[in-house]
C-alpha positions as CSV (number, residue, x, y, z in Angstrom):
1,M,2.0,-11.9,-2.7
2,Y,0.0,-13.0,-5.7
3,T,-1.9,-16.3,-5.7
4,L,-2.1,-18.2,-8.9
5,L,-4.2,-21.2,-9.8
6,V,-2.6,-23.7,-12.1
7,L,-5.5,-25.6,-13.8
8,E,-4.0,-28.5,-15.8
9,D,-5.2,-32.1,-16.0
10,D,-1.8,-33.5,-16.8
11,A,-0.2,-34.1,-13.4
12,E,3.4,-33.8,-14.6
13,L,2.8,-30.6,-16.4
14,N,0.7,-29.2,-13.5
15,Q,3.6,-30.0,-11.1
16,T,6.3,-28.4,-13.5
17,I,4.3,-25.2,-13.9
18,S,3.5,-25.0,-10.2
19,N,7.1,-25.5,-9.2
20,A,8.3,-22.9,-11.6
21,L,5.8,-20.3,-10.3
22,R,6.7,-21.1,-6.7
23,N,10.3,-20.6,-7.5
24,E,9.4,-17.1,-8.7
25,G,7.8,-16.4,-5.4
26,Y,4.1,-16.9,-6.2
27,R,1.6,-18.6,-3.9
28,V,0.4,-21.5,-6.1
29,L,-2.8,-23.5,-6.0
30,T,-3.2,-26.5,-8.2
31,A,-6.3,-28.1,-9.7
32,F,-6.9,-30.8,-12.3
33,S,-10.5,-29.8,-13.1
34,C,-12.7,-26.6,-13.2
35,Q,-14.7,-27.9,-10.2
36,E,-11.5,-28.5,-8.2
37,G,-10.2,-25.1,-9.3
38,M,-13.3,-23.3,-8.0
39,A,-13.1,-25.1,-4.7
40,Q,-9.4,-24.0,-4.4
41,L,-10.3,-20.4,-5.2
42,A,-13.3,-20.1,-2.8
43,P,-11.2,-19.6,0.3
44,V,-8.9,-17.1,-1.5
45,I,-11.9,-15.1,-2.6
46,E,-13.3,-15.0,0.9
47,E,-9.9,-14.0,2.4
48,T,-9.7,-11.2,-0.1
49,R,-13.2,-10.0,0.7
50,A,-12.4,-10.0,4.4
51,Q,-9.2,-8.0,3.7
52,L,-11.2,-5.5,1.6
53,D,-13.9,-5.1,4.3
54,A,-11.2,-4.6,7.0
55,G,-9.5,-2.0,4.8
56,A,-12.8,-0.2,4.3
57,E,-13.4,-0.1,8.0
58,E,-9.9,1.3,8.6
59,L,-10.4,3.9,5.9
60,A,-13.7,5.0,7.4
61,A,-12.1,5.3,10.9
62,S,-9.2,7.3,9.4
63,K,-11.6,9.6,7.6
64,K,-13.5,10.2,10.9
65,Q,-10.2,11.1,12.6
66,L,-9.2,13.3,9.7
67,D,-12.6,15.1,9.9
68,A,-12.1,15.7,13.7
69,A,-8.6,17.0,13.2
70,Q,-9.8,19.3,10.4
71,A,-12.5,20.6,12.8
72,E,-9.9,21.3,15.4
73,I,-7.7,23.1,12.9
74,D,-10.6,25.2,11.7
75,A,-11.5,26.2,15.3
76,A,-7.8,27.1,16.0
77,N,-7.6,29.1,12.8
78,S,-10.8,31.0,13.8
79,K,-9.3,31.7,17.3
80,I,-6.1,33.0,15.7
81,S,-8.0,35.2,13.3
82,E,-10.0,36.6,16.2
83,S,-6.8,37.2,18.2
84,V,-5.1,38.9,15.3
85,E,-8.2,41.1,14.8
86,Q,-8.2,42.1,18.5
87,L,-4.5,42.9,18.4
88,S,-5.0,45.0,15.4
89,E,-7.9,46.9,17.0
90,A,-5.8,47.4,20.2
91,E,-2.9,48.6,18.1
92,D,-5.2,51.1,16.3
93,E,-6.5,52.3,19.7
94,L,-3.0,52.8,21.0
95,A,-2.0,54.7,17.9
96,D,-4.9,57.1,18.4
C-alpha cells in the first residue's frame, strides 16, 4: 500500500484531498506545514528502512541456502559422472 502525504495549509482542502485519496485505497498522512510533514514522514521512512534491512537479511540467508544447494548438486553430479565412467569402463572390460 502506498503512503501519501497531503501537505496543504487550507484545512478544508486538506481534508477533501485526503478523503479522496483514502477512498482510492491509499494510506494518507496529513500536514499543514513542512515541519509537520517531515514529522509525519519520519516514522514512515524508518519503517521502510527496517523493511529493507529485513529484506536484505532474508536475501542473504536465501543466497546462503542456494549456495549450499548448488554445492550439493555439484557433488551429486560429480558422483554421477564418476559412476557413469566406472560403468563405461566395466562395460568395456566385459566387451573385451
